N, C-alpha and C positions, 0 to 999 in steps of 0.2 A: 464212487463218491470221489471228487474232484480235490485235488491236494489243497489243505490250508492248514493253518496253525490248530484247528483242533483234530486233526487228524489221529493225532496219537489217546484222546481221550477214552476212558474206559470206565465201565460201571464196574467198581470196586467190590459190592458186593457181589456180582452175578461172577466176577472172576474169581473169586474167595473160595466162591461154593464150587466150582468147577477146580480147582486147584484142590480143595479138599477130597473130592471125589475120586481125583488121579491120586493121590498120597496115600488115601486110603485104600485101595486098589493095588497100590505098589506094594504096601506094608500087608495086608492080608492075604491078598493072593499070589503075588508075584514069590516075595520073599519069602512071607511068613515070618515073620519078627515080630517082637514085641512093641518095637517105639524107634525114635529117631532119633539121633545125635546130630546138631548142628556146631559146627568152628563158628564161634562169635569173636569178631574182630574188632567192633566196635564201631562197624561202618552200616550203610545202609542196607545194603542187601541180604545179608547176615541178620538184620535184625529183623526185616521184614519176613523173611524166610523164616524164622523162629516161631513169630507169630501168625502165621499162616498156618505151621504147624501145630500149634496149640490149640489154635482153633480147631483143625480137621481130627485133632484123634485124641485131643485132651493135654493139659499141660503137663499133667502127671507122668506121662510116656514121652516127654522130648527133654533130652539131656544138651544142657550146653557147653562146649568146653571152650575156654581161655587161656590162649595159647602165646602167649608172649615171648620176647627173647631179648636178649641186651639190648639190641639197638631199635628195640620196640617205643611208638611212642606210648608214656605213660596216659595219656589222656583216654586210649584206645581201651585200655582193661578197664578204667574208671565207669566208659559210657556201656561197653558191656555188660560189666556186673549192673550195672544200674538197671539195663533193659530187662535183664533175666529176670530180675526181681520184682520187675514190674509187671512182668507176665505170670509170674510166679511159678517159672521153672526151675528144675534142679540144675544147677551147675555149679562147675570149679577150675579154678585155673592152675595150670602148669607151665613152670617155665621151660622152654625146649632147649634155649642154649646148649645144655650137654647133648643134648640129640645132633644140633647142627655141628657144634664142634668135635665129634664123633668122627662125623663125614667129610668135613673139611674147616679144617681152625681156622677161627677169626684170625687167628695170625698171619695164616697165607694169604689172607684177603687184601691183610694191612703191610703185608712186605711186597703184595703187589702194586697196589694202590701209591706207596714211597716210591717205588722205580718209576711212575710216572709224574706223581709231583714230590720232590725230597721235602718238599715243607711237613709234609703230612704226617704224623704221628698217631701211634693205636689211640682212640679215643677223643680223637678230631671229628666232626661230623663230617658227612658227603651225601652227597646225591648224584643223581644222572638227568639230564633234561633234552628235551628236542625246543625248536623255536617252537613257540605257538600261536604265530601268525599267519597261519597257513590260508585263510581267507583274505587277508588284507593282501598278500603279497607273495611272489614266487620265492621261495627258500630252499636250499639243501637241507635234506631230513638226517642232519649230522649230530650227533650224540654228543654233550659236554659234562665230563665229570669238573662237578663243583666242591670244592676243600673249604670248609669254614675253619680258621684258626681261631686259636683264643681270643684274640684282641679282637674278633668279628669279620676280618678281612674274608673275603671268599675268592679263593683260587681257582680259574677255570682252564681246563685241558680239552682240546678239542678230541675224542677218541676215535679211533679206527673199528673197523667191524669186528677184529679179533679181540682188541681191549674193551671192547663192548660186551662182548660176550662172556671172555672170562668176568669181569665184574658179576654180570647180570647173573650169571652160572651159582656165583655164591648167594645169590638171592633168592634165586629158585630152591637151592638145601633148604632153605628156611621155608617156603610154601610147600616142600616135599614132607620137610619133617613134621609139618602142621598134621598134613593127612596120616603120616605114620602113628599118632597118636589117637586120632578119630578111628583108625581103624582097631585099632588095640582096645579100645573103648566098646567101638561095636560090637567086636567077636565075644568079647568077655562076656557081655551083657543082652545078645543077642538083639542088636539093633542094625539099624539101617543107616549108613553115612548119606546124611542130604546135602546136595551141593547149593551154592550161592550166585552161580553164572547168570548173570541176565543179556538180553539179547545183542546190546550194544557191546558188549564183550565177547559173545559166543561170535557173532559174523566177522570182528576187527580180528581175533585171537591174541584178546588181551587175557588169557589164564594160562597156566602152566601147565602140559600133560604129567599124568601123573603125579600134579600135585594140586590146586583147587578143583583141576580138569579131571580128577580120577575119583569117583564119588559113583554112588548105588545108584542114584536118581539126581535128575536137574529138572526140576519144577518150574524154573521161570527163565527158559532161555528164548521163551518167546517173549518176554515182556522187556519193552526199551528201559533204560534207564529212570527217563521219564517219566514211564509207566510205573515203576517199583516206586517210585516218591507219592505217585496219586495212593497206591495200596497202603502203603508205609502211613499215610497222611490218616486214612481211615480206620486203621487198625490200631493207631495212638501209638504208634511207634516214640518213643521220647523225642521231646523237642532238639536237645542236642547233638542227637543221631542225624535228624532230618537236616538239620542247620550246617551239620558239617562239611567240608569240603571232602569231595572223594580225592580216597589217597591209596596208592597201594602198600606203604608201611612196612616197606622192606629195607628203606636205607634210613642212617640216622640223622640227617638232616632232610627234613619234610620235604618231602615234595606230591603236586598235584597230580589225580589222572591226566588231566591235560597237557599237564609239562611233560611228564614222563612218556605218554603213548599217544593219546589222541591228536593232539594238536588243535582241536577245535574247543569251544566252549561248551557245556553242556546247554546252556540253552538254543544253541542252534545245531549240535552235533547230531540228535535224535532224529530232527527232523529232516536233516539233510540224508542222514540213514537210510531212514525209511522211506526217501525220494528215491535214491542211486536204487535201493531194491526193489521198488516198484517203478522203474526206467520212466519217471516222471522228468519230463523236459527238462533242460536247464535254464530257459528262459522263464518256466512257470514258477520254477524256485527262486528266480530272481525275484519276480513281482512279489511273491507271499512272503519270503523271509528277509526280503529288503538286502538283500547280499548282491555284490556284482557278479556277473555271468562267471567271468574269470576263477571268480571267487568259487563257485559252485564247481565250474570244472574240475579246479584244482583239489575240490573233496571230493570229487567221486574218483577221482583217478588216485588221490590215495588209499580209496576206501578199496576200491582194484585191488590196489596192490598191497593191501595190509591182507585181504580176504585170500589171494591167491597164496600170498607166500605163508598163512596159515594156515592153508587147508588142511594139512595132516594132522593137525590138530584136535579138528572136528571128526577124524576118522578112528574107528578100532584099525589095530594094525594089521597089517597086510597076511595074506595065510598063501602058502604058496599050493597051486590049484593043478 
């Protein structure tokens, strides 16, 4: 098939049945467990996965955990619980702040940010962003720390790689803490932990090793984000989640997935990623997506860089031979 704007369209009914067969086989034959536990983030991927699981094995065998912490957006828990109720699955909410604080205290993170931005005080909101105009112009891929002070002013500071790693290491503790709680629930109740990483995230490395990447099964890593939305609409995921802007929700100041990681808007990202994976000539992508050839070239270069840099995330630990 030639590259076109409909290249990512799926038949949701057919896809759902394929996923259901996979989940049933994993549950009954491979793991021999009673059911599934899924972390509900209030985002599209976990909502879709919970709905697929409920369809596959029955809502009575699916458990949802909502795992907020001190800096989570309250809307995340609100949407997650509303979606769980619409599915009719069992769910409960656990505040994981004590778990996080026992590993790396929030105070440590606050003290570190204060060294970079002296105006910062505990309780101030912050995030990290990247330039989001990759398709429009050449730009260095530098990280920017943004701190919002009480009067609304946002103070910005460019981060070097070591500073970026230090701050995001704390964010990753949040993600790994969620997985601790999911496995505690799974082992106690003889369940398996189902992952929610889509193909866009998987190929480009937008997941945390031994965090959201440390699960028993990953059923949707073959589906691009665009296709997750198609399946979610078919499964009648609540509109609040479908209409919500994708976000990592690990920083106190809201930031989108595009601003933090992808640098390309989702209405172009998945088609570009598909084209890169399938070696579609840049000139052909330019004609179909109405993006400059330079823009397509920059996207391909960014994909290659992210894919290469995150290869270790997609591999099992190396063993001595």
